[in-house]
Residue frames as a rotation matrix with the C-alpha (Angstrom) as fourth column:
MET 1
0.343 0.163 0.925 -7.95
0.320 -0.946 0.048 -18.74
0.883 0.280 -0.376 15.02
SER 2
-0.690 -0.669 -0.277 -6.10
0.508 -0.174 -0.844 -16.70
0.516 -0.723 0.459 17.66
ALA 3
-0.024 0.660 -0.751 -7.79
0.962 -0.190 -0.198 -15.04
-0.273 -0.727 -0.630 20.62
PRO 4
0.658 0.331 0.677 -9.07
0.534 -0.838 -0.109 -11.49
0.531 0.434 -0.728 20.04
LEU 5
-0.487 -0.857 0.167 -6.71
0.557 -0.452 -0.697 -8.71
0.672 -0.247 0.698 20.94
SER 6
-0.040 0.399 -0.916 -7.32
0.914 -0.356 -0.195 -6.64
-0.404 -0.845 -0.350 24.01
ALA 7
0.909 0.399 0.120 -8.23
0.415 -0.841 -0.346 -2.98
-0.037 0.365 -0.930 23.50
GLN 8
0.571 -0.772 -0.281 -4.71
-0.374 -0.548 0.748 -2.03
-0.731 -0.322 -0.601 24.47
GLU 9
-0.298 -0.678 0.672 -3.09
0.308 0.598 0.740 -4.56
-0.904 0.427 0.031 22.09
LEU 10
0.288 0.520 0.804 -5.41
0.927 0.059 -0.370 -3.49
-0.240 0.852 -0.465 19.30
ILE 11
0.988 0.084 -0.129 -4.70
0.066 -0.989 -0.135 0.20
-0.139 0.125 -0.982 19.66
GLN 12
0.245 -0.968 -0.060 -0.97
-0.354 -0.147 0.924 -0.46
-0.903 -0.205 -0.378 19.97
ALA 13
-0.245 -0.284 0.927 -0.98
0.647 0.665 0.374 -2.64
-0.722 0.691 0.021 16.86
LEU 14
0.642 0.559 0.524 -2.94
0.766 -0.439 -0.469 -0.03
-0.032 0.703 -0.710 14.91
THR 15
0.863 -0.364 -0.350 -0.61
-0.242 -0.906 0.346 2.72
-0.443 -0.214 -0.871 16.13
ALA 16
-0.091 -0.946 0.313 2.45
-0.033 0.317 0.948 0.74
-0.995 0.076 -0.060 15.02
LYS 17
-0.133 0.097 0.986 1.00
0.906 0.415 0.082 0.05
-0.401 0.905 -0.143 11.55
VAL 18
0.851 0.482 0.210 -0.24
0.526 -0.779 -0.341 3.58
-0.001 0.400 -0.916 11.09
GLY 19
0.583 -0.726 -0.365 3.19
-0.279 -0.601 0.749 4.89
-0.763 -0.335 -0.553 12.17
ALA 20
-0.373 -0.701 0.608 4.85
0.362 0.493 0.791 2.66
-0.854 0.515 0.070 9.58
LEU 21
0.242 0.553 0.797 2.34
0.963 -0.038 -0.266 3.88
-0.117 0.832 -0.542 7.01
LYS 22
0.933 0.068 -0.352 3.11
0.094 -0.994 0.055 7.52
-0.346 -0.084 -0.934 7.85
GLN 23
0.051 -0.991 -0.124 6.86
-0.261 -0.134 0.956 6.91
-0.964 -0.017 -0.266 7.35
LEU 24
-0.350 -0.158 0.923 6.19
0.716 0.591 0.372 5.09
-0.605 0.791 -0.094 4.13
LEU 25
0.654 0.672 0.349 4.03
0.752 -0.524 -0.400 8.02
-0.086 0.524 -0.848 2.89
LEU 26
0.698 -0.513 -0.499 6.86
-0.281 -0.838 0.468 10.42
-0.658 -0.186 -0.730 3.71
ASP 27
-0.353 -0.840 0.412 9.26
0.080 0.412 0.908 8.15
-0.932 0.354 -0.079 1.76
GLU 28
0.029 0.471 0.882 6.79
0.949 0.265 -0.172 8.09
-0.315 0.841 -0.439 -1.09
GLN 29
0.905 0.318 -0.283 6.61
0.258 -0.939 -0.229 11.90
-0.338 0.134 -0.931 -1.01
LYS 30
0.170 -0.930 -0.326 10.42
-0.399 -0.367 0.841 12.12
-0.901 -0.013 -0.433 -1.32
THR 31
-0.472 -0.321 0.821 10.44
0.478 0.689 0.545 9.55
-0.741 0.649 -0.172 -4.15
VAL 32
0.435 0.702 0.564 7.70
0.882 -0.204 -0.426 11.37
-0.184 0.682 -0.707 -6.09
ALA 33
0.860 -0.098 -0.502 9.40
-0.057 -0.994 0.098 14.72
-0.508 -0.055 -0.860 -5.56
GLN 34
-0.109 -0.990 -0.091 12.77
-0.451 -0.032 0.892 13.36
-0.886 0.138 -0.443 -6.72
ARG 35
0.557 0.449 -0.699 11.11
-0.823 0.180 -0.539 11.49
-0.116 0.875 0.469 -9.61
THR 36
-0.663 -0.748 -0.010 12.95
-0.748 0.663 0.041 8.28
-0.024 0.035 -0.999 -8.72
ASP 37
0.266 0.915 -0.303 10.29
-0.938 0.317 0.136 5.99
0.220 0.248 0.943 -10.20
SER 38
-0.161 -0.358 -0.920 12.37
-0.222 0.921 -0.319 2.86
0.962 0.153 -0.227 -9.65
ASN 39
-0.978 -0.207 -0.016 11.88
-0.020 0.170 -0.985 3.25
0.206 -0.963 -0.171 -5.87
LEU 40
-0.484 0.856 0.184 8.16
-0.874 -0.483 -0.052 3.82
0.044 -0.186 0.982 -6.18
GLN 41
0.082 0.559 -0.825 7.00
-0.486 0.745 0.457 0.24
0.870 0.363 0.333 -7.02
PRO 42
-0.503 -0.284 -0.816 8.47
0.471 0.702 -0.534 -1.37
0.724 -0.654 -0.219 -3.85
LEU 43
-0.981 0.168 0.100 6.93
-0.184 -0.621 -0.762 1.44
-0.066 -0.766 0.640 -1.79
LEU 44
-0.261 0.944 -0.200 3.55
-0.918 -0.179 0.354 0.85
0.299 0.276 0.914 -3.35
ALA 45
-0.041 0.190 -0.981 3.77
-0.011 0.982 0.190 -2.89
0.999 0.019 -0.038 -2.64
THR 46
-0.795 -0.312 -0.521 4.68
0.498 0.155 -0.853 -2.24
0.347 -0.937 0.032 0.99
LYS 47
-0.810 0.572 0.130 1.86
-0.584 -0.766 -0.269 0.39
-0.054 -0.293 0.954 1.23
ALA 48
-0.043 0.848 -0.529 -0.67
-0.669 0.368 0.645 -2.15
0.742 0.382 0.552 -0.03
ASN 49
-0.238 -0.133 -0.962 0.49
0.427 0.876 -0.226 -4.69
0.873 -0.464 -0.152 2.59
LEU 50
-0.980 -0.134 -0.146 0.33
0.192 -0.459 -0.867 -2.09
0.049 -0.878 0.476 5.39
LEU 51
-0.556 0.831 0.037 -3.13
-0.812 -0.552 0.190 -1.04
0.178 0.076 0.981 4.34
GLN 52
0.056 0.525 -0.849 -4.26
-0.226 0.835 0.501 -4.68
0.972 0.164 0.166 4.36
ASP 53
-0.580 -0.342 -0.739 -2.84
0.603 0.430 -0.672 -5.12
0.548 -0.835 -0.043 7.85
ILE 54
-0.969 0.239 0.060 -4.57
-0.231 -0.792 -0.565 -1.94
-0.088 -0.561 0.823 9.05
GLU 55
-0.238 0.919 -0.314 -7.84
-0.793 0.003 0.610 -3.14
0.561 0.394 0.728 7.48
THR 56
-0.117 0.117 -0.986 -7.51
0.268 0.960 0.082 -6.51
0.956 -0.255 -0.144 9.31
LEU 57
-0.838 -0.242 -0.489 -6.97
0.530 -0.146 -0.836 -4.70
0.131 -0.959 0.251 12.63
GLU 58
-0.795 0.605 0.052 -9.83
-0.607 -0.793 -0.056 -2.34
0.008 -0.076 0.997 11.92
HIS 59
-0.051 0.763 -0.644 -12.11
-0.368 0.586 0.722 -5.32
0.929 0.274 0.251 11.26
GLN 60
-0.395 -0.158 -0.905 -11.07
0.650 0.648 -0.397 -6.71
0.649 -0.745 -0.153 14.62
ARG 61
-0.995 0.033 -0.098 -11.86
0.039 -0.753 -0.657 -3.38
-0.095 -0.657 0.748 16.27
ARG 62
-0.458 0.880 -0.123 -15.32
-0.797 -0.345 0.496 -3.26
0.394 0.325 0.860 14.68
GLN 63
-0.037 0.411 -0.911 -15.92
0.049 0.911 0.409 -6.87
0.998 -0.030 -0.054 15.80
ALA 64
-0.752 -0.306 -0.583 -14.93
0.582 0.105 -0.806 -6.00
0.308 -0.946 0.099 19.33
LEU 65
-0.852 0.520 0.058 -17.47
-0.518 -0.824 -0.229 -3.18
-0.071 -0.225 0.972 19.29
ALA 66
-0.125 0.850 -0.512 -20.14
-0.672 0.307 0.674 -5.49
0.730 0.428 0.533 17.90
ASP 67
-0.289 -0.061 -0.955 -19.33
0.420 0.889 -0.183 -8.20
0.860 -0.454 -0.232 20.51
ALA 68
-0.912 -0.044 -0.408 -19.87
0.395 -0.362 -0.844 -5.54
-0.110 -0.931 0.348 23.18
GLY 69
-0.025 0.996 0.089 -23.21
0.974 0.044 -0.224 -4.65
-0.227 0.081 -0.971 21.63
LEU 70
0.028 -0.098 -0.995 -21.99
0.147 -0.984 0.101 -1.26
-0.989 -0.149 -0.013 20.48
GLU 71
0.920 0.308 0.243 -22.40
0.309 -0.187 -0.933 0.54
-0.242 0.933 -0.267 17.16
ASP 72
-0.117 -0.940 0.319 -19.34
0.988 -0.077 0.136 1.33
-0.104 0.331 0.938 15.08
GLY 73
0.389 0.167 0.906 -18.61
0.401 -0.916 -0.003 5.03
0.829 0.364 -0.424 15.24
LYS 74
-0.389 -0.631 0.671 -17.35
-0.229 -0.640 -0.734 7.72
0.892 -0.439 0.105 17.62
ALA 75
0.156 0.539 0.828 -19.95
-0.942 -0.171 0.290 7.10
0.298 -0.825 0.481 20.33
GLY 76
0.933 0.185 -0.310 -19.54
-0.144 0.978 0.149 3.31
0.331 -0.094 0.939 20.17
MET 77
0.167 -0.963 -0.212 -15.75
0.398 0.262 -0.879 3.56
0.902 0.062 0.427 20.34
GLN 78
-0.383 -0.263 0.886 -15.92
-0.569 -0.689 -0.450 5.97
0.728 -0.676 0.114 23.28
ALA 79
0.558 0.662 0.499 -18.29
-0.818 0.337 0.467 3.62
0.141 -0.669 0.730 25.14
TRP 80
0.812 -0.319 -0.490 -16.03
0.202 0.940 -0.276 0.63
0.548 0.125 0.827 24.40
LEU 81
-0.197 -0.958 0.206 -13.00
0.124 -0.233 -0.964 2.45
0.972 -0.165 0.165 25.68
GLU 82
-0.159 0.239 0.958 -14.87
-0.857 -0.515 -0.014 3.42
0.490 -0.823 0.286 28.85
MET 83
0.866 0.495 -0.071 -15.59
-0.423 0.800 0.426 -0.30
0.268 -0.339 0.902 29.47
GLN 84
0.385 -0.806 -0.449 -11.87
0.304 0.570 -0.764 -1.02
0.871 0.158 0.464 29.68
THR 85
0.625 -0.173 -0.761 -9.89
0.778 0.057 0.626 -1.05
-0.065 -0.983 0.170 32.95
ASP 86
-0.373 -0.826 -0.423 -7.33
0.673 -0.555 0.489 1.42
-0.638 -0.102 0.763 31.55
ALA 87
0.420 0.749 0.512 -9.95
0.890 -0.228 -0.395 3.60
-0.179 0.622 -0.762 29.85
GLU 88
0.776 -0.107 -0.621 -8.24
-0.006 -0.987 0.162 6.94
-0.631 -0.122 -0.766 30.45
GLN 89
-0.261 -0.961 -0.085 -4.93
-0.264 -0.014 0.964 5.90
-0.928 0.275 -0.250 28.87
LEU 90
-0.423 0.175 0.889 -6.69
0.750 0.619 0.235 4.12
-0.509 0.766 -0.393 26.02
ALA 91
0.707 0.707 -0.015 -8.72
0.608 -0.618 -0.498 7.25
-0.361 0.344 -0.867 25.25
VAL 92
0.445 -0.647 -0.619 -5.44
-0.433 -0.760 0.484 9.24
-0.784 0.052 -0.619 25.02
ASP 93
-0.571 -0.702 0.426 -3.87
-0.003 0.521 0.854 6.58
-0.821 0.486 -0.299 22.82
TRP 94
-0.005 0.659 0.752 -6.95
0.895 0.338 -0.290 6.43
-0.445 0.672 -0.592 20.58
ALA 95
0.843 0.273 -0.463 -6.97
0.134 -0.941 -0.312 10.22
-0.521 0.201 -0.830 20.18
ALA 96
-0.018 -0.941 -0.337 -3.26
-0.513 -0.280 0.812 10.09
-0.858 0.188 -0.477 19.24
LEU 97
-0.547 -0.133 0.826 -3.95
0.480 0.759 0.440 7.32
-0.686 0.637 -0.351 16.72
LEU 98
0.502 0.808 0.309 -6.73
0.771 -0.255 -0.584 9.40
-0.393 0.531 -0.750 15.12
GLY 99
0.666 -0.350 -0.659 -4.32
-0.318 -0.932 0.174 12.33
-0.675 0.093 -0.732 14.86
GLN 100
-0.453 -0.865 0.217 -1.76
-0.235 0.350 0.907 10.09
-0.860 0.359 -0.362 13.17
LEU 101
-0.218 0.464 0.859 -4.39
0.826 0.557 -0.091 8.91
-0.520 0.689 -0.504 10.71
ARG 102
0.834 0.490 -0.253 -5.28
0.316 -0.801 -0.508 12.53
-0.452 0.343 -0.824 9.85
GLU 103
0.175 -0.862 -0.476 -1.62
-0.554 -0.486 0.676 13.22
-0.814 0.146 -0.562 9.19
CYS 104
-0.583 -0.341 0.737 -1.41
0.297 0.755 0.584 10.13
-0.756 0.560 -0.339 6.91
GLN 105
0.350 0.795 0.495 -4.49
0.824 -0.010 -0.567 11.39
-0.446 0.606 -0.658 5.01
MET 106
0.797 -0.074 -0.600 -2.92
-0.175 -0.978 -0.112 14.83
-0.579 0.195 -0.792 4.50
ILE 107
-0.267 -0.961 -0.066 0.40
-0.475 0.071 0.877 13.40
-0.839 0.266 -0.476 3.33
ASN 108
-0.429 0.162 0.888 -1.39
0.594 0.792 0.142 10.97
-0.681 0.588 -0.436 1.01
GLU 109
0.684 0.727 0.060 -3.49
0.565 -0.475 -0.675 13.77
-0.462 0.496 -0.736 -0.47
ALA 110
0.498 -0.584 -0.641 -0.37
-0.510 -0.795 0.329 15.88
-0.702 0.163 -0.694 -0.99
ASN 111
-0.556 -0.698 0.451 1.38
-0.100 0.594 0.798 12.95
-0.825 0.399 -0.400 -2.73
GLY 112
-0.007 0.665 0.747 -1.67
0.829 0.421 -0.368 12.49
-0.559 0.617 -0.554 -4.94
ASN 113
0.849 0.286 -0.444 -1.61
0.076 -0.898 -0.434 16.19
-0.523 0.335 -0.784 -5.89
VAL 114
-0.021 -0.931 -0.365 2.09
-0.609 -0.278 0.743 16.03
-0.793 0.238 -0.561 -6.80
ILE 115
-0.595 -0.168 0.786 1.49
0.355 0.823 0.444 12.91
-0.722 0.543 -0.430 -8.93
ARG 116
0.400 0.857 0.323 -1.56
0.753 -0.107 -0.649 14.52
-0.522 0.504 -0.688 -10.61
GLN 117
0.723 -0.186 -0.665 0.39
-0.312 -0.947 -0.074 17.70
-0.617 0.261 -0.743 -11.38
SER 118
-0.380 -0.921 0.088 3.29
-0.408 0.252 0.877 15.65
-0.830 0.297 -0.472 -12.75
LEU 119
-0.350 0.338 0.874 0.99
0.699 0.715 0.003 13.71
-0.624 0.612 -0.486 -15.01
GLU 120
0.766 0.635 -0.107 -0.64
0.432 -0.629 -0.646 16.94
-0.477 0.449 -0.756 -16.28
HIS 121
0.363 -0.716 -0.596 2.79
-0.567 -0.678 0.468 18.42
-0.739 0.168 -0.652 -16.92
ASN 122
-0.610 -0.588 0.531 3.90
-0.008 0.675 0.738 15.34
-0.793 0.445 -0.417 -18.81
GLU 123
0.114 0.742 0.661 0.74
0.827 0.298 -0.477 15.40
-0.551 0.601 -0.579 -20.87
GLN 124
0.823 0.137 -0.551 1.36
-0.056 -0.946 -0.318 19.04
-0.565 0.293 -0.771 -21.77
LEU 125
-0.146 -0.967 -0.208 4.92
-0.578 -0.087 0.812 18.17
-0.803 0.238 -0.546 -22.81
LEU 126
-0.515 -0.002 0.857 3.64
0.458 0.845 0.277 15.40
-0.725 0.535 -0.434 -25.00
HIS 127
0.614 0.775 0.153 1.18
0.611 -0.343 -0.713 17.74
-0.500 0.531 -0.684 -26.68
ILE 128
0.572 -0.485 -0.661 4.00
-0.507 -0.843 0.180 20.17
-0.645 0.232 -0.728 -27.37
LEU 129
-0.505 -0.820 0.270 6.22
-0.327 0.471 0.820 17.42
-0.799 0.325 -0.505 -28.83
ARG 130
-0.358 0.463 0.811 3.35
0.732 0.678 -0.064 16.12
-0.580 0.571 -0.581 -30.96
GLY 131
-0.998 0.032 -0.055 2.29
-0.056 -0.842 0.537 19.56
-0.029 0.539 0.842 -32.05
THR 132
-0.342 0.932 -0.119 -1.29
0.559 0.303 0.772 18.85
0.755 0.198 -0.625 -30.95
ASN 133
-0.281 0.397 0.874 -3.81
-0.696 -0.711 0.099 20.42
0.660 -0.581 0.476 -28.69
ALA 134
-0.842 -0.021 0.539 -4.95
-0.477 0.496 -0.726 18.85
-0.252 -0.868 -0.428 -25.42
ASP 135
0.094 0.989 0.114 -8.33
-0.671 0.147 -0.727 18.19
-0.736 -0.008 0.677 -27.02
ASP 136
0.011 -0.151 -0.989 -6.79
-0.948 0.313 -0.058 16.15
0.318 0.938 -0.139 -29.89
ASP 137
0.875 0.236 -0.423 -6.72
-0.164 0.966 0.200 12.34
0.456 -0.105 0.884 -29.99
PRO 138
0.696 -0.663 0.275 -4.07
-0.222 0.166 0.961 10.65
-0.683 -0.730 -0.032 -27.89
ALA 139
0.068 -0.801 -0.595 -0.62
-0.965 -0.204 0.164 10.18
-0.253 0.564 -0.786 -29.37
TYR 140
-0.824 -0.373 -0.427 -0.76
-0.465 0.876 0.131 6.40
0.325 0.306 -0.895 -29.13
GLY 141
0.245 0.941 -0.233 -3.51
-0.655 0.338 0.675 3.82
0.714 -0.013 0.700 -28.98
PRO 142
0.731 0.162 0.662 -3.85
-0.663 0.398 0.634 1.06
-0.161 -0.903 0.399 -26.42
GLN 143
0.860 -0.431 0.273 -1.40
0.470 0.877 -0.096 -1.17
-0.198 0.211 0.957 -28.41
GLY 144
0.097 -0.893 -0.440 1.21
0.353 -0.382 0.854 1.59
-0.930 -0.239 0.278 -28.70
GLN 145
-0.365 -0.241 0.899 0.48
0.927 -0.007 0.374 2.46
-0.084 0.971 0.226 -32.32
ARG 146
-0.921 0.060 -0.384 -0.12
-0.088 -0.995 0.056 5.94
-0.379 0.086 0.922 -33.70
PRO 147
-0.007 0.990 0.143 -3.76
0.238 0.140 -0.961 6.63
-0.971 0.027 -0.236 -34.49
PRO 148
-0.097 -0.018 0.995 -4.71
0.987 0.128 0.098 6.80
-0.129 0.992 0.006 -38.19
GLY 149
0.434 0.224 0.873 -4.17
0.569 -0.819 -0.073 10.26
0.698 0.529 -0.483 -39.61
ALA 150
0.642 -0.259 -0.722 -2.02
0.628 -0.362 0.689 11.34
-0.439 -0.896 -0.069 -36.71
THR 151
0.542 -0.473 0.695 -0.13
0.410 -0.573 -0.709 14.49
0.734 0.669 -0.116 -37.47
GLY 152
0.483 -0.483 -0.730 2.55
0.719 -0.257 0.646 16.47
-0.499 -0.837 0.223 -35.75
ARG 153
0.968 -0.233 0.095 4.86
-0.125 -0.773 -0.622 19.29
0.218 0.590 -0.777 -36.52
ASP 154
0.304 -0.948 -0.095 8.57
0.682 0.286 -0.673 19.41
0.665 0.140 0.733 -36.95
LEU 155
0.908 0.034 -0.417 10.12
0.367 -0.543 0.755 20.94
-0.201 -0.839 -0.506 -33.80
GLY 156
0.491 -0.779 -0.390 13.47
-0.685 -0.622 0.379 21.52
-0.538 0.082 -0.839 -35.48
LYS 157
0.959 -0.268 -0.090 16.05
0.133 0.710 -0.692 20.08
0.249 0.652 0.717 -37.71
ALA 158
0.556 -0.824 -0.112 19.65
0.309 0.080 0.948 19.25
-0.772 -0.561 0.299 -37.04
């Protein structure tokens, strides 16, 4: 096992990973807005890997706090930063990282809203095409078959 990262190395590594996550979320936002689904799967795979890396670094941060006899949380983090030789700069870097994380959260929530709206829109279109109400049974079962007694209406004839 490698030696634990210093506070500076840990914050720098988290900042780099969170910066990459932010860029990926912005790319995801463009992909979702343009409805280029073929680009979405690789982004999601990369996102999962980045989140795993961030979780690993976050575990190391929590362990560093525990090793210092501090509770995880704002007060514990502040106390840990104050124990470091470059405490002032680390506090600035930590605050910037927290700001970056808030931006990631906002972008991710916006992406989720766009996806949710798109799914609702697609569901409405399917109901129109099927001639059913939203409260009716689904158009297809889990195996892709039409449910027994499924009905629809003719939308037009050529």
